[in-house]
PATIZA-515156 format. One line per field, with one value per residue: residue in three letters; x, y, z of N, C-alpha, C in turn. Coordinates in nm, 4 decimals, m for minus. Layout:
BEGIN
residu <- ALA,...;
nxx <- X,...;
nyy <- Y,...;
nzz <- Z,...;
caxx <- X,...;
cayy <- Y,...;
cazz <- Z,...;
cxx <- X,...;
cyy <- Y,...;
czz <- Z,...;
END
This chain:
BEGIN
residu <- MET,THR,ARG,ILE,ILE,ALA,GLY,HIS,ALA,ARG,GLY,LEU,ARG,LEU,ASP,VAL,PRO,GLY,SER,GLY,THR,ARG,PRO,THR,SER,ASP,ARG,VAL,ARG,GLU,SER,LEU,PHE,GLY,ALA,LEU,GLU,SER,LEU,ASP,ALA,ILE,ALA,GLU,ALA,ARG,VAL,LEU,ASP,LEU,TYR,ALA,GLY,SER,GLY,ALA,LEU,GLY,LEU,GLU,ALA,LEU,SER,ARG,GLY,ALA,SER,SER,LEU,GLU,LEU,VAL,GLU,ARG,SER,ARG,SER,ALA,ALA,ALA,VAL,VAL,ARG,ARG,ASN,VAL,ALA,SER,ILE,THR,ARG,THR,LEU,SER,GLY,PRO,THR,ALA,ARG,VAL,HIS,GLU,SER,ALA,VAL,ILE,ALA,PHE,LEU,LYS,ARG,ALA,THR,GLY,PRO,TYR,ASP,LEU,VAL,PHE,THR,ASP,PRO,PRO,TYR,ASP,LEU,ASP,ASP,ARG,SER,MET,ASN,ALA,ASP,LEU,ILE,ALA,LEU,ALA,PRO,LEU,LEU,SER,GLU,ASP,ALA,VAL,VAL,VAL,ILE,GLU,ARG,ALA,ARG,ARG,SER,THR,PRO,PRO,ASP,ALA,ALA,ALA,ALA,GLY,LEU,GLU,VAL,PHE,ARG,GLU,LYS,SER,TYR,GLY,ASP,THR,ALA,ILE,TRP,TRP,ALA,GLN,PRO,ALA,ALA,GLU,SER,GLN,SER,ARG;
nxx <- 7.0682,7.1094,7.0509,7.1030,6.8257,6.7674,6.8508,7.1358,7.3259,7.2599,7.2401,7.4325,7.5752,7.4488,7.5819,7.4505,7.3287,7.4271,7.2495,6.9350,6.8091,6.5810,6.5774,6.4139,6.2466,6.3658,6.1393,5.9366,6.0648,6.0872,5.8211,5.7375,5.9117,5.8401,5.5721,5.6383,5.8113,5.5993,5.4637,5.6362,5.8130,6.0836,6.2980,6.5404,6.4733,6.4981,6.5999,6.5159,6.6011,6.4745,6.5483,6.7444,6.8755,7.0331,7.0391,6.9133,6.6803,6.6902,6.9295,6.8608,6.6777,6.8602,7.0253,6.8298,6.8035,6.7640,6.8406,6.9562,7.0540,6.9797,7.0623,6.9381,7.0432,7.0394,7.1840,7.5132,7.6672,7.5129,7.4946,7.7808,7.7700,7.5901,7.7442,7.9475,7.8036,7.7040,7.9637,8.0185,7.8205,7.8447,8.0694,7.9937,7.8243,7.7870,7.7655,7.5114,7.4626,7.5231,7.4529,7.5312,7.3743,7.4376,7.2175,6.9400,6.6154,6.4119,6.5576,6.7160,6.5309,6.4401,6.6485,6.6932,6.6807,6.5473,6.3938,6.2366,6.1642,6.0976,6.0450,6.1433,6.0252,6.0992,6.0689,6.1762,5.9650,5.8688,5.8496,5.6691,5.3281,5.2938,5.5504,5.5950,5.4027,5.4943,5.7299,5.6319,5.5006,5.6953,5.8361,5.6653,5.6830,5.9175,5.8807,5.8559,5.6030,5.4837,5.5686,5.6302,5.5818,5.6814,5.5677,5.6609,5.5578,5.4816,5.2297,5.0306,5.0438,4.9085,4.7600,4.9424,4.8987,4.8472,4.7125,4.7180,4.9663,4.9252,4.9180,4.8002,4.7029,4.7381,4.7551,4.7632,4.9328,4.9799,5.2276,5.2742,5.3844,5.4410,5.3283,5.2664,5.2374,5.1425,5.1867,5.1088,5.1518,4.8651,4.5969,4.4715,4.6740,4.8657,4.7598,4.7836;
nyy <- 4.8402,5.2072,5.4772,5.7734,5.8823,6.0339,6.3426,6.5584,6.3966,6.1392,5.7987,5.7903,5.6076,5.5717,5.5605,5.3910,5.4131,5.1572,5.0641,5.1581,5.3166,5.3802,5.3588,5.5406,5.3541,5.3168,5.3107,5.4414,5.6907,5.7579,5.7942,5.9805,6.1991,6.2420,6.3323,6.5781,6.7255,6.7530,6.9696,7.1593,7.1993,7.1645,7.2810,7.5140,7.5338,7.5880,7.3400,7.1287,6.8521,6.6533,6.4077,6.2817,6.0181,5.8425,6.0597,6.0515,6.1618,6.4388,6.4733,6.3768,6.5744,6.7740,6.6806,6.7147,6.9844,7.1586,7.4549,7.4714,7.2857,7.1538,6.9137,6.7175,6.5238,6.3176,6.0957,6.0132,5.8276,5.7892,6.0609,6.0840,5.9234,6.0631,6.2807,6.1788,6.1009,6.3475,6.4726,6.3157,6.3668,6.6454,6.6688,6.6169,6.8105,7.1601,7.4528,7.4263,7.4196,7.2048,7.1303,6.9616,6.8814,6.7727,6.6899,6.6916,6.6980,6.8788,7.0550,7.1624,7.2891,7.4919,7.6664,7.7269,7.9394,7.9510,8.0609,7.7735,7.5987,7.3410,7.0647,6.7589,6.5258,6.2433,6.0566,5.8064,5.5266,5.4642,5.7008,5.9115,6.0488,6.2895,6.4035,6.4080,6.6140,6.8303,6.8706,6.9537,7.1976,7.3498,7.3769,7.5174,7.8203,7.8505,7.8166,7.8984,8.0932,7.9338,7.6782,7.3132,7.0446,6.7351,6.4447,6.1384,5.8326,5.5408,5.3412,5.2521,5.4468,5.7268,5.9845,6.2870,6.5774,6.8268,7.0702,7.1717,7.2874,7.4959,7.4064,7.2461,6.9352,6.8333,6.6133,6.2523,5.9507,5.5850,5.3309,5.0188,4.9560,5.2195,5.5508,5.8503,6.1993,6.5144,6.8459,7.1861,7.5437,7.6689,7.8543,8.0429,8.0870,8.2152,8.4537,8.6024;
nzz <- m0.1791,m0.1937,m0.4031,m0.5948,m0.7773,m1.0017,m1.1980,m1.1715,m1.0208,m1.0807,m1.0414,m0.8469,m0.5778,m0.2461,0.0977,0.3753,0.6889,0.9378,1.1327,1.2906,1.1148,0.8441,0.5319,0.2708,0.0158,m0.3225,m0.5084,m0.3893,m0.3438,m0.6070,m0.6963,m0.5118,m0.5869,m0.8495,m0.8068,m0.6611,m0.8470,m1.0360,m0.9052,m0.9132,m0.7004,m0.6556,m0.8045,m0.7435,m0.4747,m0.1206,0.0890,0.3520,0.5447,0.7770,1.0261,0.8748,0.8293,0.5880,0.4261,0.1811,0.0803,0.0844,m0.0538,m0.3136,m0.3770,m0.3962,m0.6222,m0.8107,m0.8450,m0.6389,m0.4488,m0.1975,0.0908,0.4033,0.6368,0.9187,1.1644,1.4436,1.5433,1.5904,1.4301,1.2121,1.1177,1.0386,0.8214,0.6660,0.6121,0.4642,0.2349,0.1544,0.0798,m0.1440,m0.3309,m0.3613,m0.4969,m0.7598,m0.8250,m0.9075,m0.7315,m0.5648,m0.2031,0.0835,0.4274,0.7089,1.0107,1.3319,1.5575,1.7593,1.6361,1.7231,1.8652,1.6756,1.5197,1.6892,1.6760,1.4117,1.1244,0.8604,0.5567,0.4624,0.1598,0.0920,0.2798,0.4218,0.6448,0.7855,1.0299,1.2691,1.2728,1.5250,1.6607,1.8701,1.8499,1.9753,1.9854,1.7206,1.6308,1.7760,1.6456,1.3903,1.4703,1.5680,1.3196,1.1499,1.1491,1.0141,0.7533,0.4004,0.2113,0.0183,0.0795,0.0803,0.2684,0.3346,0.4874,0.6233,0.7435,0.9300,0.7945,0.9586,1.1593,1.3352,1.1489,1.0900,1.2908,1.1398,1.1171,1.3733,1.3635,1.1829,0.9291,0.6279,0.5052,0.1779,0.0247,0.0262,0.0439,0.0348,0.0416,0.0585,0.3854,0.4240,0.4710,0.3126,0.3744,0.2244,0.2905,0.3513,0.4177,0.5713,0.4305,0.6055,0.7898,0.6437,0.6016,0.8156;
caxx <- 7.1661,7.0394,7.1145,7.0347,6.7394,6.7640,6.9190,7.2827,7.4073,7.1856,7.3081,7.5311,7.5383,7.4689,7.6034,7.3267,7.3881,7.4190,7.1286,6.8696,6.7368,6.4834,6.5939,6.2954,6.2906,6.3744,6.0185,5.8583,6.1398,6.0682,5.6841,5.7352,5.9748,5.7663,5.4702,5.6993,5.8389,5.4783,5.4282,5.7441,5.8540,6.2170,6.4019,6.5853,6.4208,6.5833,6.5402,6.5399,6.5788,6.4814,6.5776,6.7973,6.9225,7.1317,7.0259,6.8806,6.5678,6.7430,7.0335,6.7859,6.6373,6.9746,7.0536,6.7238,6.7964,6.7370,6.9558,7.0581,7.0084,7.0181,7.0296,6.9477,7.0528,7.0795,7.2778,7.6481,7.7214,7.4319,7.5422,7.8962,7.7258,7.5238,7.8421,8.0302,7.7154,7.7183,8.0796,8.0157,7.7325,7.8731,8.1690,7.9336,7.7256,7.8606,7.6634,7.4155,7.5301,7.4596,7.5268,7.4710,7.3675,7.4228,7.1296,6.7894,6.5323,6.3449,6.6677,6.7635,6.4203,6.4380,6.7483,6.6997,6.6134,6.4646,6.2864,6.2512,6.0604,6.0695,6.0923,6.1073,6.0476,6.0936,6.1262,6.1577,5.8274,5.8199,5.8305,5.5297,5.2438,5.3193,5.6819,5.5721,5.3262,5.5741,5.8166,5.5572,5.4643,5.8331,5.8755,5.5851,5.7195,6.0392,5.8466,5.8278,5.4666,5.4361,5.6294,5.5793,5.6231,5.6538,5.5837,5.6584,5.5428,5.4197,5.0919,4.9464,5.0488,4.7991,4.7973,4.9947,4.8029,4.8982,4.6234,4.7654,5.0914,4.8941,4.9414,4.6944,4.7305,4.6579,4.7705,4.8208,4.9474,5.0454,5.3117,5.3031,5.3766,5.4843,5.2373,5.3279,5.1422,5.2072,5.1186,5.1365,5.0847,4.7186,4.5668,4.4469,4.7969,4.9457,4.7132,4.8136;
cayy <- 4.9499,5.3239,5.5455,5.8844,5.8263,6.1209,6.4678,6.5736,6.2892,6.0181,5.6672,5.7839,5.5223,5.6393,5.4864,5.3719,5.3741,5.0127,5.0326,5.2618,5.4048,5.3005,5.4442,5.5301,5.2870,5.3753,5.3129,5.5352,5.8121,5.7865,5.8385,6.1073,6.3134,6.2756,6.4348,6.7045,6.7957,6.8229,7.0712,7.2640,7.2298,7.1231,7.3640,7.6371,7.5175,7.5679,7.2105,7.0836,6.6982,6.6215,6.2781,6.2498,5.8880,5.8453,6.1896,6.0129,6.2460,6.5822,6.4595,6.3612,6.7052,6.8629,6.6425,6.7583,7.1278,7.2425,7.5535,7.4439,7.1574,7.1438,6.7827,6.7166,6.3810,6.3091,5.9834,6.0475,5.7315,5.8257,6.1877,6.0600,5.8588,6.1654,6.3786,6.1178,6.1140,6.4910,6.4922,6.2440,6.4275,6.7831,6.6633,6.6062,6.9384,7.2908,7.5508,7.4274,7.3897,7.1217,7.1163,6.8473,6.9363,6.6626,6.7430,6.6520,6.7803,6.9905,7.1551,7.2357,7.3915,7.6104,7.7802,7.7496,8.0742,7.9403,8.0061,7.6585,7.5814,7.1989,6.9956,6.6143,6.4658,6.1088,6.0211,5.6675,5.4772,5.4628,5.8409,5.9284,6.1485,6.4243,6.4561,6.4472,6.7256,6.9315,6.9067,7.0370,7.3278,7.4426,7.3929,7.6037,7.9511,7.8406,7.7836,8.0093,8.1029,7.8293,7.5588,7.1882,6.9594,6.5881,6.3747,5.9972,5.7551,5.4092,5.3493,5.2315,5.5698,5.8290,6.1012,6.4097,6.6854,6.9453,7.1810,7.2313,7.3629,7.5825,7.3432,7.1767,6.8360,6.8389,6.4811,6.1365,5.8287,5.4784,5.2446,4.9078,4.9866,5.3578,5.6484,5.9907,6.3144,6.6377,6.9428,7.3285,7.6481,7.6790,7.9788,8.1340,8.1226,8.2979,8.5936,8.6674;
cazz <- m0.2195,m0.2050,m0.4910,m0.6467,m0.8888,m1.1250,m1.1806,m1.2004,m0.9518,m1.1130,m1.0208,m0.7449,m0.4697,m0.1091,0.2048,0.4503,0.8342,0.9655,1.2001,1.3531,1.0116,0.7508,0.4065,0.1707,m0.0984,m0.4497,m0.5782,m0.3023,m0.3688,m0.7431,m0.7045,m0.4436,m0.6446,m0.9596,m0.7582,m0.6250,m0.9696,m1.1031,m0.8245,m0.9321,m0.5763,m0.6272,m0.8654,m0.6649,m0.3364,0.0022,0.1424,0.4939,0.5626,0.9178,1.0676,0.7517,0.8035,0.4820,0.3557,0.0482,0.0294,0.0689,m0.1637,m0.4295,m0.4236,m0.4499,m0.7442,m0.9138,m0.8808,m0.5208,m0.4354,m0.0802,0.1695,0.5490,0.6929,1.0538,1.2123,1.5870,1.5551,1.5460,1.3332,1.1040,1.0777,0.9729,0.6935,0.5735,0.5632,0.3402,0.1134,0.0947,0.0050,m0.2665,m0.4259,m0.3894,m0.6016,m0.8926,m0.8567,m0.8714,m0.6868,m0.4371,m0.0708,0.1769,0.5525,0.8027,1.1523,1.4207,1.6402,1.7770,1.5421,1.7903,1.9105,1.5478,1.4757,1.7861,1.6546,1.2842,1.0780,0.7451,0.5411,0.3778,0.0462,0.0749,0.3918,0.4389,0.7769,0.7885,1.1586,1.3084,1.2892,1.6592,1.7126,1.9324,1.7911,2.0479,1.9295,1.5722,1.6173,1.8289,1.5353,1.2924,1.5323,1.5578,1.1776,1.0758,1.1267,0.9389,0.6063,0.3083,0.2026,m0.0710,0.1086,0.0758,0.3788,0.3287,0.6199,0.5955,0.8612,0.9177,0.7497,1.0861,1.2375,1.3365,1.0552,1.1695,1.3205,1.0552,1.1635,1.5015,1.3245,1.0943,0.8030,0.5757,0.4151,0.0489,m0.0438,0.1099,m0.0458,0.0993,m0.0332,0.1682,0.5279,0.4245,0.4354,0.2982,0.3577,0.1722,0.3622,0.3182,0.5205,0.5628,0.3756,0.7089,0.8596,0.5574,0.5939,0.9525;
cxx <- 7.0662,7.1173,7.0285,6.9461,6.7576,6.8321,7.0676,7.3833,7.3405,7.2819,7.4043,7.4915,7.5533,7.4983,7.4821,7.3854,7.3500,7.2921,7.0598,6.7968,6.6632,6.4851,6.4576,6.3383,6.2894,6.2330,5.9352,5.9276,6.1042,5.9193,5.6761,5.7930,5.9005,5.6413,5.5340,5.7441,5.7127,5.4220,5.5259,5.7883,5.9999,6.3172,6.4167,6.5258,6.5210,6.5154,6.5943,6.5057,6.5833,6.4849,6.6403,6.8304,7.0392,7.1423,6.9738,6.7627,6.6206,6.8430,6.9644,6.7317,6.7426,7.0166,6.9576,6.7110,6.7716,6.8577,7.0357,6.9776,7.0550,6.9667,7.0528,6.9371,7.1029,7.2048,7.4224,7.7046,7.6465,7.4726,7.6742,7.8606,7.6680,7.6466,7.9291,7.9371,7.7104,7.8464,8.0824,7.9314,7.7738,7.9870,8.1177,7.8494,7.8072,7.7492,7.5997,7.5008,7.4556,7.5296,7.4436,7.4870,7.3385,7.3504,7.0029,6.7164,6.4717,6.4408,6.7089,6.6580,6.4139,6.5361,6.7659,6.6371,6.5275,6.4796,6.3118,6.1314,6.0075,6.1234,6.0389,6.1330,5.9999,6.1363,6.1095,6.0016,5.7814,5.8209,5.6889,5.4518,5.2785,5.4474,5.6743,5.5107,5.4100,5.6771,5.7445,5.5234,5.5883,5.8681,5.7927,5.6277,5.8526,6.0065,5.8076,5.6579,5.4064,5.5154,5.5579,5.6355,5.5756,5.6681,5.5764,5.6648,5.4899,5.2762,4.9877,4.9404,4.9365,4.8507,4.8469,4.8935,4.8540,4.8198,4.6754,4.8938,5.0520,4.9191,4.8218,4.7432,4.6529,4.6803,4.8150,4.8306,5.0222,5.1181,5.3560,5.2873,5.4101,5.3500,5.3139,5.2088,5.2156,5.1213,5.1758,5.0894,4.9435,4.6991,4.5482,4.5793,4.8879,4.8842,4.7248,4.9287;
cyy <- 5.0922,5.4049,5.6823,5.8405,5.9118,6.2597,6.4457,6.4503,6.1544,5.8988,5.6802,5.6947,5.5953,5.5371,5.4896,5.3355,5.2165,4.9743,5.1546,5.3538,5.3091,5.3781,5.4364,5.4586,5.3519,5.3999,5.4211,5.6690,5.8468,5.8525,5.9689,6.2218,6.3448,6.3783,6.5701,6.7902,6.8460,6.9496,7.1987,7.2977,7.1986,7.2342,7.5029,7.6334,7.5153,7.4524,7.1877,6.9394,6.6706,6.4654,6.2173,6.0985,5.8937,5.9812,6.1675,6.1133,6.3778,6.5726,6.4490,6.4916,6.7973,6.8212,6.6874,6.9076,7.2237,7.3334,7.5251,7.3407,7.1656,6.9975,6.7714,6.5619,6.3648,6.1998,6.0208,5.9703,5.7750,5.9632,6.1699,6.0006,5.9752,6.2580,6.3258,6.1252,6.2602,6.5260,6.4308,6.3200,6.5714,6.7845,6.6526,6.7298,7.0602,7.3859,7.5265,7.3821,7.2854,7.1233,7.0211,6.9002,6.7891,6.7264,6.6764,6.7511,6.8932,7.1036,7.2308,7.3326,7.5030,7.7056,7.7985,7.8857,8.0614,8.0621,7.8770,7.6460,7.4291,7.1318,6.8479,6.5816,6.3383,6.0360,5.8623,5.6413,5.4905,5.5992,5.8597,6.0348,6.2870,6.4796,6.4991,6.5801,6.8458,6.9790,6.9882,7.1790,7.4070,7.4545,7.5003,7.7453,7.9654,7.8264,7.9022,7.9813,7.9804,7.6898,7.4264,7.1077,6.8193,6.5112,6.2194,5.9265,5.6218,5.4164,5.3279,5.3542,5.6609,5.9492,6.2155,6.5210,6.8128,7.0720,7.2432,7.3159,7.4784,7.5345,7.2769,7.0636,6.8276,6.7151,6.3756,6.0200,5.7260,5.3961,5.1347,4.9624,5.1447,5.4389,5.7816,6.0921,6.4373,6.7413,7.0816,7.4131,7.6757,7.8257,8.0823,8.1777,8.2162,8.4303,8.6671,8.7746;
czz <- m0.2476,m0.2941,m0.5331,m0.7710,m1.0281,m1.0899,m1.2192,m1.1426,m0.9862,m1.1142,m0.9105,m0.6212,m0.3288,m0.0149,0.2967,0.5863,0.8630,1.0385,1.2510,1.2457,0.9100,0.6144,0.3261,0.0675,m0.2279,m0.5117,m0.5082,m0.3402,m0.5126,m0.7627,m0.6329,m0.5217,m0.7804,m0.9254,m0.7298,m0.7513,m1.0498,m1.0327,m0.8489,m0.7888,m0.5561,m0.6781,m0.7741,m0.5291,m0.2280,0.0777,0.2734,0.4970,0.7059,0.9329,0.9332,0.7290,0.7189,0.4123,0.2133,0.0069,0.0056,m0.0487,m0.2998,m0.4771,m0.4689,m0.5912,m0.8522,m0.9108,m0.7643,m0.5093,m0.3096,m0.0006,0.3126,0.5887,0.8261,1.0905,1.3484,1.6056,1.5093,1.4294,1.2016,1.0279,0.9928,0.8336,0.5965,0.5256,0.4565,0.2086,0.0539,0.0280,m0.1391,m0.3655,m0.4620,m0.4912,m0.7512,m0.9221,m0.8249,m0.8274,m0.5597,m0.3010,m0.0007,0.3131,0.6388,0.9513,1.2417,1.5470,1.6434,1.6895,1.6140,1.8331,1.7921,1.5158,1.5583,1.7494,1.5042,1.2282,0.9488,0.6500,0.4473,0.2916,0.0432,0.2024,0.3912,0.5861,0.7758,0.9314,1.1735,1.3288,1.4354,1.7401,1.7558,1.8600,1.8502,2.0007,1.7827,1.5562,1.6753,1.7154,1.4333,1.3505,1.5293,1.4139,1.1053,1.0548,1.0485,0.7905,0.5244,0.2789,0.1089,m0.0472,0.1117,0.1803,0.3438,0.4334,0.5935,0.7235,0.8247,0.8784,0.8642,1.1855,1.2344,1.2362,1.1525,1.1804,1.2696,1.1047,1.2761,1.4738,1.2172,0.9432,0.7588,0.4894,0.2915,m0.0241,0.0452,0.0225,0.0409,m0.0117,0.0703,0.2971,0.5354,0.3939,0.4222,0.2901,0.3143,0.2448,0.3185,0.4118,0.4693,0.5179,0.4919,0.7780,0.7675,0.5583,0.7228,0.9486;
END
C-alpha cells in the first residue's frame, strides 16, 4: 500500500499501477522528504515529477505545501492512475494545482517552460545512462536558480552525469537497492 506520509493529505491511500512501475517505499520517501524539508525545498515550490508512476513523490510534495505540480508519465494506464490520485488529493487541498501530462519525458521537457524549484526523476531502473543524461540536459534550462533535483535509480546504476547538464550533486544516499542523488544548478552555470 502506498500512502501520503505527511502534510494536509496525510494518510491518503494512493492507487499504484498494476505493472511497469516501482513505487518509492514509504521509508525512502520519509527520509527523502525529511532531507528536503531541512533544505526548505518544498514550501511554495513549483514541482515537476518525471516518470511519475503513481505520482507518490510529487503528491507528497503537494501535501507538504508545494504550490504547483506537473506529473509526467508516458504509460497510458499509469497516467490514468496518476489522474485518479491527483483527483483524490486535490479534494483534500485548497489552492495548489496539479496537472498530469501523458508524454515521454524528453518530449515534455522540450516543450515545457518552467521554471521548476523541485524536480523528481525516478525512471525505470533499466533506463540507459545516455537517456538519463539527455533528460538532465533538457531539464537544466527549466530550473530555477536554487532548484533541487532528486534523481532515483538502482544502486548498481552509473551515477548520473550531472556536470554535463550544468548540475552538481551535493548529496547521495542509498537505501537497499535504491540510490538517490540530490543535485542543484552548478554555481558556474548560474553566473552565465
